[in-house]
C-alpha positions, 0 to 999 in steps of 0.5 A, a space after each residue: 403198644 403201650 398206652 402213649 403209643 396207642 394214644 398217639 396213633 388215635 390222634 394222628 389217625 383223627 387228625 388224617 381223617 379231619 384233613 381228608 374232610 376238609 380237603 375232599 369236602 367239595 367233591 364229596 358234596 358233589 357226589 352226594 348231590 349226584 347220588 341224591 339226584 339219581 335216587 330221585 331219578 329212580 323214584 321218578 322212573 318208577 312213578 312214570 312206569 306205574 302211571 305210564 302203564 295206563 297208557 302204554 309208556 314205559 322207560 327202563 329202570 336202570 342207573 343210567 336212565 336214573 341219573 338222566 332223570 335226576 340230573 335233567 329232570 323233566 327234559 331228561 324224561 322227555 329226552 328218554 322218551 324221544 330216544 325210545 320212540 326214535 328207536 322204535 321207528 
């Protein structure tokens, strides 16, 4: 490609990228918040397993549990403990 053609291609790609950022801004914001909440849920599950080991409480650390804890917070932890307790009966 010549110099002018490659410049036009670069400009078109940049415009397409800018348009994609504008169109997908809200969904990307939601996805990033969900990912951050899930990572915080992982941290909470590790902390619960570390401290809960002293009194015999443990919750499996996986993506689903981390998402539940990340989205629901403290009620999510209570929900997972309740589900675990009910399955042991």
